[in-house]
N, C-alpha and C positions, 0 to 999 in steps of 0.2 A: 543168346547173349547179343547177337548183332541185331536181331529184331527188336529187342527191348531198348538198344542204344538207338537205334533208328526211330522209334517211338518217342522216346525222350526228346530227341533232337526236333522231330516235328511238333511235339507239345511245347517245347521252349521256342520254336520259331512262331508258332500260332499265338503263344502268350505274348511276345514282342510285338508282333503285328498289332495285337488287341491293345496293349499298352500304347504304342505310338498313335494308334487312331483315337484313343481316348485323349491323348494329350493335344492331338490336333483339334478335336471337338471342343476341348477346354479353351484352347487358343482362339477358336473362332467365337466362342462366347465372350471372352475377354475383349477381342477385337471389336465385337458389336457394341460393347459398353463404353470402351475406351478408345477406341479407333485402332487400326492395324498399325498404323505408324507409331503407336504409343505402347506396344506390346512389350513385356518384359517377361523373362523367363520365370522370374520368381511369382509373379501374379498369375500366370498360366499352370505353375506347379501348384499352387494354392487352390485354384479352380479345379484342378484335376485331382486333388487329394493326395499329391505326391511331394516327397521332399525335393526342395530345388535340385540338390544334386543328381537326383534320379533322372530329372528331365535332360541332362546333359548326356545321359547314356544314349538318348535318342536325337536329340540336336544339339550339335556342338554350340550354337550361339543363336542370337535372336535372328539374324540374317538367314540362317538355314530354316528356323521356323516358319517366318514371314514367306520365304519362297516355296516352302513346302504347302502353305495355305493358298498361295497364289497359283501353284502348279495344279492344285484340286480345282480352283476355279477355271484356270486355263482348259482343264479337261471337260468341264460343265460347259464351257463356252464352244468346245469343238462339238461336242455332242448336241447342243442346242441349235447350232448353225445347221448341222447334218440333218437333224429331224425336221426342223422348219423347212428347209429346202427340198425335202424327199417328195417326190412326184410332182414337183412344181417347175422342173426345168423345161423350158421351151413354152411353157404356159403363160410367161410373164410373171413378174412379182416373186420369183423364186429367190432372187437375190435380197430383195427388200425385205421380205419376210425372214430370211437367215439374218440379215443385218440387224433387224428389229430385235430377234431374240438374243444376238450378241449384246446389243445396245442395253437390253434390259439386265443382263448379267453383269456387264461391265459397270452400269450406273450403281446396282447394289453392292458390288464388291468394294470392299475396303482394302484387300489384299493386293489386288492388282497394282493400284497407285503405290502402295507401300513397297511392293516388289521393285517397281520403277527405282524408287529412292534408294532401296536396299542395293540394288545393282550397281548404282553409281558410287557407293561407299566401298565396293570391292572387299567387303567382309565376308562374303558367302563362300562356303567350300565349293570346290569345283563341281562335285558331284550333284550339289543342290541347282547350281547354275545349269548344269547339263539336262537335269530332270525339267526345270521350268522352261529352257530353251525348246526342247523335245516336245512339250506340250503346246508351245507358242507355234511352232512349226506345224503341228497338226491342226491347230485352230485355223493358221493362215491357209493350209492346203484345203480345209473344209470351206473356207471363205471363197477361194478360187473355184471350188468345183460348185458351190452354189450359184454362182454366176454362169454355169452351163458349161464350164471348161474343165480338163483335167488339171492336175497338179502343175503349178509353173514350172518351166523347163529353163527358160532363157532369162538372163539378167534382167532384161526389161520386163518379162512377165512377173517375175518377182518383186520388182520395183512397184509395178502397178498393185499388187495385192498389198505390199507393205504400205503405199499410199491410202487404199482404202480402209485399211486397218488403222491407220494413223488418223484418218477421218473419223472413223467410229470412236476412237479413244477421245478425240477431242469433242466429239458431240456428247459423249457420255460424261465428260467432265462438265460441259456446259449445262447439260440436262440435270445433272446432279445438284448443281448451284442454282438451279432455276433461270439461267440466263437465256435459254431459247425463247422462253415467253415474253422475257425482258425485251429481247429483240424483235418479237412479233413473229417468229419463226415457228413453223409446225414440224414436228418430229417426222410424221409420216412424209410429208412434201420432200424434207431433205433427204430421206432414205430413198424415194423414188428418183430424185434427181441423181443421187449417188449410184443407183442401179444403172440409171441410163447411161452414165457416164463410165462406169465401171465394166459392165457388161459389153460396152462397144470397144473399149481399149483391150481387154485382156485375150 
């Protein structure tokens, strides 16, 4: 009897995870079409083939859904930084390669800018914010390690990593809008300059 209950519980857990994943995939499709800032739970439910009320079983509000998408993107960002910087420490260019990988994801992600606006509105459930913040800290740690340093320990180290990340965010916004070319700036040259400054300061 206990084994049967355990199997049912596992099956229910797997089904919930699959449903949540299907909703997130539908949300990503809607975000690509309409923009992550314009996501509505009703549109996501229709795309996923769920009743709108069913989506609320997995995401309490739009803010939680946006942060879940952004947390996924932040996880991709951390992996991309780690993989781009692997084996390149000390050889030069490790940070620039990692920053380029991060920039590509940031430029393509509509969820990350939408998450920034969502966090300002303070509508997100605390656990959604914690998940997003945890993924962001992991990405920042990978960024510091791509520069050939361990995880930042002092406040100054943390500030330097945050400034580098803010610079990348600004570059992503400008690149997405086509403003780097308008200013006559080359992305690779800017990343090389950022590497020179950041790796010297951390």
